[in-house]
C-alpha positions in Angstrom: 0.0 0.0 0.0 1.4 3.4 -1.0 0.8 6.3 1.2 -0.6 9.5 -0.4 2.1 11.6 1.3 5.0 9.3 2.1 7.2 11.8 3.8 6.2 15.4 4.6 9.8 16.4 5.1 12.1 16.6 2.0 15.7 17.7 1.8 16.1 21.1 0.1 19.6 20.6 -1.0 21.3 17.5 -2.5 23.4 16.9 0.6 20.3 17.1 2.8 21.7 19.8 5.0 18.5 21.8 5.3 14.9 20.5 5.5 11.6 22.3 4.9 8.2 20.9 5.5 6.2 20.5 2.3 2.5 19.9 2.9 1.1 18.7 -0.3 -2.3 18.5 1.2 -2.6 22.3 1.5 -3.4 22.7 -2.2 -5.8 19.8 -2.2 -7.8 21.2 0.8 -7.8 24.7 -0.7 -9.6 23.3 -3.7 -11.7 20.6 -2.1 -12.4 22.1 1.4 -11.6 20.4 4.6 -12.6 16.8 5.6 -13.7 15.8 2.1 -14.3 12.1 3.1 -16.3 13.0 6.2 -18.4 15.5 4.3 -19.1 13.0 1.6 -20.2 10.4 4.2 -22.4 13.0 6.0 -24.0 14.0 2.7 -24.6 10.4 1.8 -26.2 9.8 5.3 -28.4 12.8 4.9 -29.6 11.7 1.5 -30.3 8.1 2.6 -32.0 9.1 5.9 -34.0 11.9 4.5 -34.7 10.8 0.9 -38.4 11.7 1.2 -37.8 15.1 3.0 -39.9 14.0 5.9 -38.1 16.1 8.5 -34.8 17.0 10.0 -32.1 14.4 10.4 -30.4 14.4 13.8 -26.7 14.0 14.3 -27.6 10.9 16.4 -29.3 9.4 13.4 -26.3 10.1 11.2 -24.0 8.4 13.8 -26.3 5.3 13.9 -26.4 5.2 10.2 -22.6 5.3 9.8 -20.7 4.0 12.8 -17.3 5.0 11.4 -18.1 8.7 12.0 -17.8 10.3 15.4 -19.9 13.2 16.8 -17.1 15.8 16.5 -16.3 15.1 12.9 -20.0 15.1 11.9 -20.5 18.5 13.6 -17.3 19.8 11.8 -18.5 18.5 8.5 -21.9 20.0 8.8 -20.5 23.4 9.8 -18.1 23.2 6.9 -20.8 22.4 4.4 -22.9 25.3 5.7 -19.8 27.6 5.6 -18.8 26.5 2.1 -22.3 27.2 0.8 -21.8 30.9 1.5 -18.2 31.2 0.3 -17.5 33.5 -2.5 -13.7 33.7 -2.6 -13.0 30.0 -2.5 -13.9 28.0 -5.6 -16.3 25.5 -4.1 -17.9 23.4 -6.8 -21.7 23.8 -6.8 -21.8 25.9 -3.6 -25.4 27.1 -4.5 -26.5 23.4 -4.6 -25.2 22.9 -1.1 -27.1 26.0 0.0 -30.2 24.7 -1.6 -29.9 21.4 0.1 -29.1 22.7 3.5 -31.7 25.6 3.5 -34.1 24.3 0.8 -35.3 20.9 1.9 -34.6 21.5 5.6 -36.1 25.0 6.0 -38.6 23.9 8.6 -35.7 22.7 10.8 -34.2 26.2 10.9 -37.6 27.8 11.5 -38.1 29.2 8.0 -41.4 29.0 6.1 -41.5 26.1 3.6 -40.6 26.6 0.0 -43.0 27.0 -2.9 -43.3 24.2 -5.4 -40.8 25.6 -7.9 -38.1 26.3 -5.2 -38.8 22.8 -3.7 -38.1 21.2 -7.1 -34.9 23.2 -7.4 -33.8 22.1 -3.9 -34.5 18.4 -4.9 -32.6 18.9 -8.1 -29.7 20.3 -6.1 -29.7 17.3 -3.8 -29.6 15.1 -6.9 -26.6 17.0 -8.2 -24.9 16.5 -4.8 -25.6 12.8 -5.0 -24.0 12.7 -8.5 -21.0 14.6 -7.2 -20.7 12.1 -4.3 -21.0 9.1 -6.6 -18.3 10.5 -8.7 -16.1 11.0 -5.7 -16.7 7.4 -4.5 -16.0 6.0 -8.0 -12.7 8.0 -8.2 -11.7 6.8 -4.7 -12.4 3.2 -5.6 -10.4 3.5 -8.9 -7.5 5.1 -6.9 -7.7 2.2 -4.4 -7.4 -0.4 -7.2 -4.2 1.1 -8.6 
């Protein structure tokens, strides 16, 4: 098994006299956001637990659904998803879809009036887009694992 980042410390000069830390993950997280795996698992759990939009999904339900997650990471992932949905300066793919999913289909949970039929359809379409993004992420991860 090859590690993604075998050694974070690389010699600067050929004789190895000076070392500098090179975090290759910084660029990845700047593009993808923090905790991409946890966020993908949380979004998947939200989709599977609330596929009929029957009400809010609690963090306890997410933890029961996926036992590999812990409470802190779920909190962090949800906060990050909500934060990314409002980012302008960081290129988050489909940020408006995340906003629609968080505030569209779950508006009753945050005390907002329900959406009209057109907006509700848009929110459901956004959730579908998120699912496609997630499926793509899982397929790429499986392909990477096979190599």
